[in-house]
C-alpha positions in Angstrom: -14.6 36.1 -63.5 -12.5 37.9 -60.9 -9.3 39.7 -62.0 -6.4 37.3 -61.9 -4.7 39.3 -59.1 -7.6 38.4 -56.8 -8.1 34.8 -57.8 -7.3 32.0 -55.4 -4.8 30.5 -57.8 -2.7 33.7 -57.6 -2.7 33.5 -53.8 -1.7 29.8 -53.9 1.2 30.7 -56.2 2.4 33.5 -53.9 2.2 31.2 -50.9 4.1 28.5 -52.7 6.9 30.9 -53.7 7.2 32.0 -50.1 7.3 28.4 -48.9 10.0 27.5 -51.5 12.1 30.4 -50.4 11.8 29.6 -46.8 12.5 25.9 -47.5 15.7 26.9 -49.2 16.7 28.8 -46.1 16.6 32.2 -47.8 15.4 35.5 -46.5 13.8 37.9 -48.9 16.9 40.0 -49.2 19.0 37.0 -50.3 16.5 36.0 -53.0 16.2 39.6 -54.1 20.0 39.8 -54.5 19.9 36.6 -56.6 17.3 38.2 -58.8 19.0 41.6 -59.1 15.9 43.2 -57.5 15.1 44.8 -54.2 13.5 43.1 -51.2 10.3 45.0 -51.7 9.9 43.2 -55.1 10.1 39.8 -53.4 7.8 40.9 -50.6 5.2 42.1 -53.1 5.3 38.8 -55.0 4.9 36.8 -51.8 1.9 39.0 -50.8 0.3 38.5 -54.2 0.4 42.2 -54.8 2.9 41.9 -57.7 2.3 39.4 -60.5 5.1 37.9 -62.5 5.1 37.3 -66.2 6.4 34.0 -67.5 9.9 35.2 -68.1 10.1 36.8 -64.6 8.6 33.6 -63.1 11.3 31.5 -64.8 14.0 33.9 -63.4 12.3 33.7 -60.0 12.5 29.9 -60.2 16.2 30.0 -61.1 16.8 32.2 -58.0 15.1 29.5 -55.9 17.1 26.7 -57.6 13.9 25.1 -58.9 12.7 24.4 -62.4 9.7 26.2 -63.8 8.2 22.8 -64.6 8.6 21.7 -60.9 7.0 24.9 -59.7 4.0 24.5 -62.0 3.5 20.9 -60.9 3.6 21.9 -57.3 1.3 24.9 -57.9 -1.2 22.7 -59.7 -1.2 20.2 -56.8 -1.8 23.0 -54.3 -4.7 24.3 -56.4 -6.3 20.8 -56.6 -5.9 20.4 -52.8 -7.4 23.9 -52.2 -10.3 23.2 -54.5 -11.1 19.9 -52.8 -10.9 21.5 -49.3 -13.1 24.4 -50.3 -10.3 27.0 -50.1 -10.2 27.4 -53.9 -13.0 29.9 -54.3 -11.8 33.4 -55.2 -13.4 36.4 -53.7 -14.6 39.0 -56.1 -13.5 42.5 -55.8 -14.8 45.5 -57.7 -12.6 47.4 -60.1 
């Protein structure tokens, strides 16, 4: 099994977080300020370079004005769509 950082599900989560931020009309700097972090943190999350633990993910959701439950539901739906379209296959990387 590929490391979770490189799994398709992680990329779908990062893409969803970016979409939610953009849909909220926020730039990365605005979200970073809400989170008490710097813009690079938000950028790294959206690029799937930085993973969030559950507590951080809950805080991230609060910054986006979305519940953790709603985020997970949307993420699961994206994963299912990606799986059905053939996008859901992760690429293995060594290391």
